[in-house]
DRENPA-3360 file (N, C-alpha, C; in nm, 2 decimals, always signed):
BEGIN
1 = MIDIEKLK = -0.36/-0.74/-2.15/-0.44/-0.62/-2.13/-0.59/-0.66/-2.13 ~ -0.66/-0.61/-2.04/-0.80/-0.65/-2.02/-0.89/-0.58/-2.12 ~ -0.98/-0.65/-2.18/-1.08/-0.59/-2.27/-1.18/-0.51/-2.20 ~ -1.20/-0.38/-2.23/-1.29/-0.30/-2.16/-1.44/-0.35/-2.17 ~ -1.48/-0.40/-2.28/-1.61/-0.45/-2.30/-1.64/-0.57/-2.21 ~ -1.54/-0.66/-2.19/-1.55/-0.77/-2.10/-1.56/-0.72/-1.96 ~ -1.48/-0.62/-1.92/-1.49/-0.56/-1.79/-1.63/-0.51/-1.76 ~ -1.69/-0.44/-1.86/-1.82/-0.38/-1.84/-1.92/-0.50/-1.82;
9 = EYIKLLED = -1.90/-0.61/-1.89/-1.99/-0.72/-1.88/-1.98/-0.78/-1.74 ~ -1.86/-0.79/-1.68/-1.84/-0.84/-1.55/-1.90/-0.75/-1.44 ~ -1.89/-0.62/-1.46/-1.95/-0.53/-1.37/-2.10/-0.54/-1.37 ~ -2.16/-0.55/-1.49/-2.31/-0.56/-1.50/-2.35/-0.69/-1.44 ~ -2.28/-0.80/-1.46/-2.31/-0.93/-1.40/-2.31/-0.92/-1.25 ~ -2.21/-0.85/-1.19/-2.20/-0.84/-1.05/-2.32/-0.75/-1.00 ~ -2.35/-0.64/-1.07/-2.46/-0.56/-1.02/-2.59/-0.62/-1.03 ~ -2.62/-0.71/-1.13/-2.75/-0.77/-1.15/-2.76/-0.90/-1.07;
17 = SSLAVLEV = -2.66/-0.94/-1.00/-2.67/-1.07/-0.92/-2.67/-1.04/-0.77 ~ -2.69/-1.15/-0.70/-2.68/-1.14/-0.55/-2.54/-1.17/-0.50 ~ -2.44/-1.18/-0.59/-2.31/-1.20/-0.56/-2.25/-1.08/-0.49 ~ -2.16/-1.10/-0.39/-2.09/-0.99/-0.33/-1.95/-0.97/-0.39 ~ -1.89/-1.08/-0.44/-1.76/-1.08/-0.50/-1.76/-1.16/-0.63 ~ -1.68/-1.11/-0.73/-1.66/-1.18/-0.85/-1.52/-1.17/-0.89 ~ -1.45/-1.28/-0.90/-1.31/-1.28/-0.94/-1.29/-1.37/-1.07 ~ -1.23/-1.31/-1.17/-1.21/-1.38/-1.29/-1.06/-1.37/-1.33;
25 = SDEEDCIH = -1.00/-1.49/-1.36/-0.86/-1.48/-1.40/-0.83/-1.58/-1.52 ~ -0.72/-1.54/-1.59/-0.67/-1.63/-1.69/-0.52/-1.63/-1.68 ~ -0.45/-1.67/-1.78/-0.30/-1.68/-1.78/-0.24/-1.54/-1.77 ~ -0.30/-1.44/-1.82/-0.24/-1.31/-1.82/-0.30/-1.21/-1.72 ~ -0.43/-1.22/-1.69/-0.50/-1.11/-1.61/-0.58/-1.17/-1.49 ~ -0.60/-1.09/-1.39/-0.69/-1.13/-1.28/-0.77/-1.01/-1.25 ~ -0.90/-1.02/-1.25/-1.00/-0.92/-1.22/-1.07/-0.95/-1.09 ~ -1.08/-0.86/-0.99/-1.15/-0.88/-0.87/-1.25/-0.77/-0.85;
33 = LEKPTADA = -1.38/-0.80/-0.85/-1.48/-0.70/-0.83/-1.55/-0.73/-0.70 ~ -1.59/-0.63/-0.62/-1.66/-0.64/-0.50/-1.77/-0.54/-0.49 ~ -1.88/-0.58/-0.43/-1.99/-0.48/-0.41/-1.96/-0.42/-0.27 ~ -1.93/-0.29/-0.27/-1.92/-0.22/-0.15/-2.06/-0.18/-0.10 ~ -2.07/-0.11/+0.02/-2.20/-0.07/+0.07/-2.26/+0.04/-0.02 ~ -2.18/+0.11/-0.10/-2.23/+0.21/-0.19/-2.28/+0.13/-0.32 ~ -2.33/+0.21/-0.42/-2.38/+0.15/-0.54/-2.27/+0.10/-0.64 ~ -2.16/+0.17/-0.64/-2.06/+0.14/-0.75/-1.97/+0.03/-0.70;
41 = PVVSYAPS = -1.93/-0.06/-0.79/-1.84/-0.17/-0.76/-1.70/-0.13/-0.75 ~ -1.62/-0.20/-0.67/-1.48/-0.17/-0.66/-1.41/-0.26/-0.75 ~ -1.31/-0.21/-0.83/-1.25/-0.29/-0.93/-1.10/-0.28/-0.90 ~ -1.03/-0.40/-0.90/-0.89/-0.41/-0.89/-0.84/-0.50/-1.00 ~ -0.73/-0.47/-1.05/-0.67/-0.54/-1.16/-0.52/-0.57/-1.14 ~ -0.48/-0.69/-1.16/-0.33/-0.72/-1.14/-0.29/-0.82/-1.25 ~ -0.19/-0.80/-1.32/-0.14/-0.90/-1.41/-0.10/-1.02/-1.33 ~ -0.13/-1.14/-1.39/-0.10/-1.27/-1.32/+0.05/-1.29/-1.30;
49 = AAPAAEPA = +0.13/-1.23/-1.38/+0.28/-1.25/-1.37/+0.33/-1.20/-1.24 ~ +0.27/-1.10/-1.18/+0.31/-1.04/-1.05/+0.23/-1.10/-0.94 ~ +0.28/-1.19/-0.85/+0.21/-1.25/-0.75/+0.17/-1.14/-0.64 ~ +0.04/-1.15/-0.60/-0.01/-1.05/-0.50/+0.01/-1.11/-0.36 ~ +0.06/-1.03/-0.27/+0.07/-1.08/-0.13/-0.05/-1.04/-0.05 ~ -0.08/-1.12/+0.05/-0.19/-1.09/+0.14/-0.15/-0.96/+0.22 ~ -0.25/-0.87/+0.24/-0.22/-0.75/+0.32/-0.19/-0.78/+0.46 ~ -0.10/-0.71/+0.52/-0.07/-0.72/+0.66/-0.17/-0.63/+0.74;
57 = AAAPEAAP = -0.28/-0.69/+0.77/-0.40/-0.62/+0.82/-0.37/-0.54/+0.95 ~ -0.30/-0.59/+1.04/-0.28/-0.51/+1.17/-0.14/-0.52/+1.21 ~ -0.05/-0.47/+1.13/+0.09/-0.47/+1.16/+0.12/-0.37/+1.28 ~ +0.21/-0.40/+1.37/+0.23/-0.32/+1.48/+0.28/-0.18/+1.44 ~ +0.25/-0.09/+1.53/+0.28/+0.05/+1.50/+0.43/+0.07/+1.51 ~ +0.49/+0.15/+1.43/+0.63/+0.17/+1.44/+0.66/+0.28/+1.55 ~ +0.58/+0.38/+1.55/+0.59/+0.48/+1.65/+0.47/+0.58/+1.63 ~ +0.43/+0.65/+1.73/+0.32/+0.75/+1.71/+0.35/+0.84/+1.59;
65 = AVEAAPAA = +0.26/+0.87/+1.51/+0.27/+0.96/+1.40/+0.27/+1.10/+1.45 ~ +0.34/+1.19/+1.38/+0.35/+1.33/+1.41/+0.26/+1.40/+1.32 ~ +0.17/+1.48/+1.37/+0.07/+1.55/+1.28/+0.13/+1.67/+1.21 ~ +0.24/+1.73/+1.27/+0.30/+1.85/+1.21/+0.37/+1.81/+1.08 ~ +0.40/+1.92/+1.00/+0.48/+1.90/+0.88/+0.62/+1.86/+0.92 ~ +0.69/+1.79/+0.83/+0.82/+1.75/+0.86/+0.92/+1.86/+0.89 ~ +1.01/+1.84/+0.98/+1.10/+1.94/+1.02/+1.19/+1.98/+0.90 ~ +1.23/+2.11/+0.90/+1.31/+2.16/+0.79/+1.45/+2.09/+0.79;
73 = AGRTIKSP = +1.50/+2.06/+0.91/+1.63/+1.99/+0.92/+1.62/+1.84/+0.89 ~ +1.67/+1.80/+0.78/+1.66/+1.66/+0.74/+1.59/+1.64/+0.61 ~ +1.61/+1.52/+0.55/+1.54/+1.49/+0.42/+1.42/+1.40/+0.45 ~ +1.33/+1.39/+0.36/+1.21/+1.31/+0.38/+1.21/+1.19/+0.28 ~ +1.15/+1.09/+0.33/+1.12/+0.97/+0.24/+0.98/+0.99/+0.21 ~ +0.94/+1.00/+0.08/+0.81/+1.03/+0.04/+0.75/+0.90/-0.03 ~ +0.61/+0.90/-0.02/+0.54/+0.79/-0.09/+0.55/+0.80/-0.24 ~ +0.59/+0.69/-0.31/+0.59/+0.70/-0.45/+0.46/+0.67/-0.52;
81 = MVGVFYAA = +0.35/+0.64/-0.43/+0.22/+0.60/-0.49/+0.12/+0.62/-0.38 ~ -0.01/+0.61/-0.42/-0.12/+0.61/-0.33/-0.14/+0.46/-0.28 ~ -0.17/+0.45/-0.16/-0.19/+0.31/-0.10/-0.20/+0.31/+0.05 ~ -0.19/+0.19/+0.11/-0.20/+0.18/+0.25/-0.06/+0.15/+0.30 ~ -0.02/+0.23/+0.41/+0.11/+0.23/+0.47/+0.12/+0.12/+0.57 ~ +0.22/+0.03/+0.56/+0.24/-0.07/+0.66/+0.38/-0.06/+0.71 ~ +0.40/-0.06/+0.85/+0.53/-0.04/+0.91/+0.61/-0.16/+0.92 ~ +0.54/-0.28/+0.91/+0.61/-0.41/+0.93/+0.57/-0.51/+0.82;
89 = PSPEKPAF = +0.65/-0.61/+0.79/+0.62/-0.71/+0.69/+0.50/-0.79/+0.72 ~ +0.46/-0.81/+0.84/+0.34/-0.88/+0.88/+0.31/-0.84/+1.02 ~ +0.19/-0.88/+1.07/+0.14/-0.84/+1.20/+0.23/-0.89/+1.32 ~ +0.29/-1.01/+1.30/+0.37/-1.06/+1.41/+0.52/-1.02/+1.40 ~ +0.56/-0.95/+1.30/+0.70/-0.91/+1.28/+0.72/-0.77/+1.33 ~ +0.84/-0.73/+1.38/+0.87/-0.59/+1.42/+0.87/-0.50/+1.30 ~ +0.85/-0.37/+1.33/+0.85/-0.27/+1.23/+0.99/-0.26/+1.16 ~ +0.99/-0.23/+1.03/+1.12/-0.21/+0.95/+1.21/-0.11/+1.02;
97 = VSVGSRVK = +1.16/+0.00/+1.06/+1.24/+0.11/+1.12/+1.15/+0.17/+1.24 ~ +1.22/+0.24/+1.33/+1.16/+0.32/+1.43/+1.25/+0.45/+1.44 ~ +1.20/+0.54/+1.52/+1.27/+0.66/+1.54/+1.41/+0.63/+1.60 ~ +1.52/+0.68/+1.54/+1.65/+0.65/+1.59/+1.72/+0.54/+1.51 ~ +1.64/+0.46/+1.42/+1.70/+0.36/+1.34/+1.80/+0.41/+1.24 ~ +1.91/+0.35/+1.22/+2.01/+0.38/+1.11/+1.96/+0.31/+0.99 ~ +1.96/+0.37/+0.88/+1.92/+0.31/+0.75/+2.04/+0.34/+0.65 ~ +2.06/+0.24/+0.56/+2.15/+0.26/+0.45/+2.07/+0.27/+0.32;
105 = KGDTVCII = +2.13/+0.32/+0.22/+2.07/+0.33/+0.09/+2.02/+0.19/+0.05 ~ +1.89/+0.18/+0.02/+1.84/+0.05/-0.03/+1.77/-0.03/+0.08 ~ +1.78/+0.01/+0.21/+1.71/-0.06/+0.32/+1.56/-0.04/+0.30 ~ +1.48/-0.14/+0.33/+1.34/-0.13/+0.33/+1.30/-0.06/+0.45 ~ +1.21/+0.05/+0.44/+1.16/+0.13/+0.55/+1.02/+0.10/+0.58 ~ +0.94/+0.05/+0.48/+0.80/+0.03/+0.50/+0.74/-0.04/+0.37 ~ +0.62/-0.08/+0.38/+0.55/-0.14/+0.26/+0.43/-0.05/+0.23 ~ +0.40/-0.03/+0.11/+0.28/+0.04/+0.07/+0.20/-0.06/-0.02;
113 = EAMKIMNE = +0.08/-0.09/+0.02/-0.01/-0.18/-0.06/-0.09/-0.09/-0.15 ~ -0.08/-0.12/-0.28/-0.15/-0.06/-0.38/-0.21/-0.16/-0.48 ~ -0.34/-0.17/-0.49/-0.42/-0.26/-0.57/-0.38/-0.40/-0.54 ~ -0.37/-0.44/-0.41/-0.35/-0.57/-0.36/-0.21/-0.62/-0.38 ~ -0.12/-0.53/-0.42/+0.02/-0.56/-0.44/+0.11/-0.49/-0.33 ~ +0.19/-0.56/-0.27/+0.28/-0.50/-0.16/+0.40/-0.45/-0.23 ~ +0.43/-0.32/-0.20/+0.55/-0.25/-0.26/+0.64/-0.21/-0.15 ~ +0.76/-0.27/-0.15/+0.86/-0.23/-0.05/+0.92/-0.09/-0.09;
121 = ITAEESGT = +0.92/+0.00/+0.01/+0.97/+0.13/-0.01/+1.11/+0.13/+0.06 ~ +1.21/+0.18/-0.01/+1.35/+0.17/+0.04/+1.40/+0.32/+0.06 ~ +1.50/+0.32/+0.14/+1.57/+0.45/+0.17/+1.66/+0.49/+0.05 ~ +1.65/+0.61/+0.01/+1.73/+0.66/-0.11/+1.87/+0.70/-0.07 ~ +1.89/+0.73/+0.07/+2.02/+0.77/+0.12/+2.03/+0.71/+0.26 ~ +2.16/+0.70/+0.30/+2.18/+0.66/+0.44/+2.16/+0.77/+0.54 ~ +2.12/+0.73/+0.66/+2.09/+0.83/+0.76/+2.02/+0.77/+0.88 ~ +1.97/+0.85/+0.97/+1.89/+0.81/+1.09/+1.75/+0.86/+1.08;
129 = ITEILVNN = +1.66/+0.77/+1.11/+1.51/+0.81/+1.11/+1.49/+0.90/+1.23 ~ +1.45/+1.02/+1.20/+1.42/+1.11/+1.31/+1.27/+1.13/+1.34 ~ +1.19/+1.11/+1.24/+1.04/+1.12/+1.25/+0.97/+1.01/+1.17 ~ +0.86/+0.96/+1.22/+0.77/+0.87/+1.14/+0.64/+0.96/+1.13 ~ +0.61/+0.99/+1.01/+0.50/+1.09/+0.99/+0.36/+1.04/+0.96 ~ +0.35/+0.90/+0.95/+0.22/+0.84/+0.93/+0.20/+0.72/+1.03 ~ +0.08/+0.68/+1.05/+0.05/+0.57/+1.14/+0.03/+0.44/+1.05 ~ +0.06/+0.33/+1.11/+0.04/+0.20/+1.05/-0.11/+0.19/+1.00;
137 = GDVVEFDQ = -0.13/+0.15/+0.88/-0.26/+0.13/+0.83/-0.32/+0.26/+0.76 ~ -0.25/+0.37/+0.77/-0.30/+0.49/+0.71/-0.30/+0.48/+0.56 ~ -0.39/+0.55/+0.49/-0.39/+0.56/+0.35/-0.30/+0.68/+0.32 ~ -0.20/+0.66/+0.23/-0.11/+0.77/+0.20/-0.13/+0.81/+0.05 ~ -0.10/+0.93/+0.03/-0.11/+0.99/-0.11/+0.03/+0.99/-0.18 ~ +0.03/+1.01/-0.31/+0.15/+1.02/-0.39/+0.23/+1.14/-0.33 ~ +0.36/+1.12/-0.31/+0.45/+1.23/-0.27/+0.43/+1.27/-0.13 ~ +0.35/+1.20/-0.05/+0.33/+1.24/+0.09/+0.45/+1.20/+0.17;
145 = PLFTVS = +0.50/+1.29/+0.26/+0.62/+1.25/+0.34/+0.58/+1.14/+0.44 ~ +0.67/+1.04/+0.45/+0.65/+0.92/+0.54/+0.74/+0.93/+0.65 ~ +0.87/+0.96/+0.63/+0.97/+0.96/+0.73/+1.06/+1.09/+0.71 ~ +1.12/+1.13/+0.82/+1.23/+1.23/+0.81/+1.36/+1.16/+0.85 ~ +1.46/+1.19/+0.77/+1.59/+1.12/+0.78/+1.70/+1.23/+0.80 ~ +1.79/+1.22/+0.90/+1.89/+1.32/+0.91/+2.03/+1.25/+0.88;
% end
C-alpha cells in the first residue's frame, strides 16, 4: 500500500520541477505521475504483482456503434468498470466479436483498460451479438451497456 505522505511528496516534486513525467516503483508498488495540460497531475497506481499491458491505441472498429438505447429484446453485456473500450486485443488483430458473432459463456468480447491495466470482459451467457453499443476507443462508464446479446 502506498504511503499518502510519500505520494504528496512525489506530486509536489513533479509540480515544482520541469519534469513532464515521474515514475517511481519498488517491489510492491508502481506510481506514475504526468503533468497534463491543466494544473493538476494525473496519478495512476498499480501493484507490481499485476503486470500492466500496453494499451491497444488504435484497435480496429468492431462495427459502427448505435447511439440508441439497447433494444428491449435481448440481454446486455455491461461494463463492470470505468475505462477505455477496445474491441480487439491489438491494432493488428481482428475484433473479438462483431454483429452476428456467436459467443459462449466465458468468451472474451472486449477489453477495458482501467489504470493502465487491460481487463478482458467475457460473455456471461451464450448467444449471438445483435448490437455493439460503443465505438472502439470510447471511454465507458460503470454499468454502461456494451453489447446486446440474443
